[in-house]
Structure formats: structure tokens, C-alpha cells
NULUMTI-629372 format. One record per residue (C-alpha): residue in one letter; x, y, z. Coordinates in steps of 0.1 Angstrom, whole numbers, plus 2048, in hexadecimal, padded with zeros to 3 digits. Layout:
<atoms>
aXYZ;...
</atoms>
This chain:
<atoms>
m5BD1C9D63;h5B91AFD47;t5CC1A7D27;h5B7197D0C;p5C1183CEE;c5BE194CCC;r59B195CBE;p58C1A3C9D;l58D1C9C9D;l5721D0C83;p5541CCC9A;v5651E0CB5;i56E1FCC9C;a54A1FDC8E;f53D200CB1;v55521CCBA;l54B22FC9B;a52622BCA2;l52A234CC6;s540252CBD;a526260CA6;t50B25CCC1;a52026ACDD;g52E285CC7;s50B293CBF;a502291CE4;r5212A4CEE;q51A2BFCD4;s4F82C5CE4;a5052C5D08;a50B2E5D1B;t52B2EBD2D;l52A2E0D52;p5292FFD68;i5482FCD7F;g547312D9E;k525321D96;t501316D91;e4E9319D73;s4C630FD6A;g4BD2F0D55;q4A02DAD4C;a49B2B5D46;g47D2A0D3E;n467295D20;n47F277D1E;a49D28ED18;d4BA291D30;a4CC2B2D36;a4F02ACD2C;y50F2BFD37;q5332BAD2A;f5522BBD3F;k5762B6D34;a58F2AAD4E;a5B32B1D46;g5BE297D60;a5B2284D7F;g59D295D99;v57C297DAC;l55D2A4D9A;t53F2AEDB1;v51D2B6DA3;a4FE2C3DB5;v4DB2C6DA7;v4BB2D5DB7;g49C2D0DA2;d4762D4DA5;g4702B0D9C;d48028EDA1;v4A228DD91;e4C1277D90;i4E427FD83;a50026BD73;v524272D69;t52E25ED4A;d54E259D36;e552260D11;e540240D08;g522248D1D;q52722FD3A;p52523CD5E;v547240D6E;l54D22DD8E;d533237DA8;g527250D8E;t501250D94;s4EB260DAF;d4C725EDB8;r4CA264DDD;d4AE27DDE3;l4C2292DFB;f4B02A2E19;g49128EE0F;s48E2A1DEE;t48B28DDCE;g4992ABDBB;t4B92AFDCF;e4D829CDC5;e4FD29EDCB;l518288DBB;s53E287DC0;v553271DA9;v57826ADA5;l58326CD81;t5A3258D7D;e5AC262D59;p5A9281D43;g58D282D29;a56B28FD1F;y550288D38;r52B290D39;v513298D56;l4EF28DD4F;v4D129AD63;r4B2284D5E;s48E288D68;v485267D79;d460268D70;g467278D4E;n454298D56;p4632B9D4E;t4792C4D6C;k48B2E5D71;f4AA2E4D86;q4CA2F7D91;i4EB2E6D8B;g50E2EFD98;a5302DCD99;s5532DEDA6;w5742CED9A;l5922C5DB0;s5B12BBD9C;m5C229EDAD;p5DE28ED98;a5E5274DB3;f5C3264DAB;a5CE25BD87;k5CC236D7E;p5D3224D5E;g5B3219D4C;d5AA1F5D4D;p5AA1E7D28;d5851DBD2A;r5771F9D3C;r561205D1F;p5471F6D08;s55C1FCCE9;q5771E6CFA;a55E1CAD02;r56B1A7CFD;s556193CE4;l548172CF2;d537155CE1;i51514BCEE;g51812AD00;q53D12FD08;a546134D2C;h55E150D34;e572156D54;d57F178D5F;s58418DD7E;i57C1AED90;d5941C2DA6;t5881E5DAF;d5A61EDDC3;s5BD1E8DA6;g5A81FDD8E;d5931E1D7F;p56F1E8D8C;w55D1D9D6E;d5601C5D4E;w54E1C8D2C;f5441ACD15;v52E1A9CF5;y51918DCE8;t50B18DCC4;p4F1172CC0;k4EF163C9D;e4CA15ACA2;a4AD16BCB4;g4A415DCD6;t4A6162CFB;l4C9169D07;t4D115ED2A;i4F1169D3C;i4FC15AD5D;l517168D74;r526152D8E;p544157DA6;i56113FDA5;s57514FDC1;t572143DE5;n570166DF3;s54F179DF5;f54B197DDD;d52D1A9DCD;l5271ABDA8;t50C1BAD92;l5031AED6F;e4F51C6D54;a4EC1C2D2F;f4E81DED15;t4D91DDCF2;t4DD202CEB;t4FA21BCEF;d4E922BD0D;f4FF21BD27;t4EC22CD43;k4CD217D3D;p4D31F1D3D;t4BA1DDD29;a4BC1C2D44;s4CF1C0D65;s4D41A9D82;d4DF1B1DA6;q4CA195DB6;d4E6183DCA;l4D7161DC0;q4DA144DD8;g4E615DDF2;h507165DE1;s50E189DD8;a51F180DB7;n504168DAA;e4F0179D8E;s4DB170D70;l4C7183D56;s4B417BD36;l4A9191D18;d49918BCF6;v4B1194CD9;p4AE195CB3;a4C9184C9D;g4E819AC9B;q4E01B0CB9;k4FF1BACCC;v4F91B5CF2;f5131C7D07;v5181B8D29;k5271CAD47;v5331B7D66;y53C1CED83;a5421D1DA8;g51F1D8DB7;f52B1E8DD7;g54C1F4DE5;s56C1E2DE1;a56B1C0DCF;s5841A7DC3;g57E184DB5;k57B16ED97;y55A166D86;r54C152D69;l53315DD4E;s51D144D3D;s503149D22;s4E9138D0D;l4D0140CF2;i4AD130CF1;r49E133CCF;
</atoms>
């Protein structure tokens, strides 16, 4: 868990207001997640089927979907980012339309379950869910766990941070805002001697289930060596997520960036 020095609040507040408007309209159009039963739904035509679920506390949410086309499912928090281990495209029993996902929710809040057609074609499905309240699974939220809490970084300035999944810090959020248009390159390198796996993602929209660019290449044979590039206009906010790519991870890393105009 990290503590950060004070930073200007206006950009963060503006982002929260914009995100709340987007997420709010999405939540209004979302159906209630069927707990303890199944119901029919449809996704496709570039539109996800969305279901809302409100957790009063910590627990385990399990979702099952059986569709007539290729589907994937995600459980997201109130800002639209998948929760830890919160996506599934496993194709159970050899069927591209059969998915099951169990996630631990460590804090109360409004969550959403998204069912997405992988190929974009209309897909009918059956969905059902269950909820097991487990107060012992509650953990305090890490201060930079959400996009609205992203730390603002200057392009060209290196930044050091750390990940520790066991202590409740599975990812960190950052935001770059280039003053000029160009190609933004972000480089992630480990600075710990122990081996751990990291993934790097960049987002230019508030759909935090679909990164604009991502890297899990394990460059030079190290599982925490990553790099990505994307073209950005002046003033474009680029949200960056660094997270543990697989299982338990703990270690320090360095983020570097550059803008080629």
C-alpha cells in the first residue's frame, strides 16, 4: 500500500465527474444480476450485456454463462475496471459459449458483470450467479487501486514504485497527459532482485476492460520487463495500469516514458 505526496485535485475531480456520468448511465441500463437463479440475455452488435450487483461486504461472487456463440465475462468495480482475477474466456468443456468465473470481492460497493460477444455477433445466453458472504475476506483498499486515484507523472520523469499482491496491492494506476501530439513510449523495468511477473496496460478511454495498448512480452527473458507505444494527441489523458500478471507477486519496479514528436 502506497502513500503519495499531495497533488492537484482538479484534474482528478474532473475525471471522477466524467467517469461517474459514464458509469452512472451504464448502471441505469444494467439489469439486476440473477442470484440463485438463471435468466436469458443477449449480447452482440458491439454492445455488452450488463448486470449490476451490490455487495454489502466482502464475499465470493460466482457467475456462470452458457451461450450460443463465443462469449467472455468480466466482473468490474464501480469505475469499470475488472476486479482481481475478474475476467474469463476459458471455453469450458470445449464450448466457446460456456464460461464460469468466481471472484473474491474484498470491499462493499457497486459491481457490474459484463457478458461480451467475442466476435461481435448477436449471441443469446443463459446467466446465473451466487453470492457467499465472507466478512473475513475484507481488506482495506489500496489508495491507488482505481483510475480516479491515478498518480500523475510527467513524461520523461522516471518513477519507482512497488507491487505486493499478498498485502492487498495487486496493481498501481498512473496518468500521463502529453502537452504535444506524438508517440508516447512507456517502459517498465524491475529493480528488485527477486523474480516476479508484471503486465503493463495503457487506456485512452474510460472503458477499462479494453486497453488501447498492452504488454506482457517478458522482454529479455524477464517476466517484469515490458514496453508499449501509442500515438496520442496533445492533452490526451493516458491512464496506465501496472499489475501482477500471474499469481502472487512482490517487488519494486521503475516506469520510464518518452514522447517522440
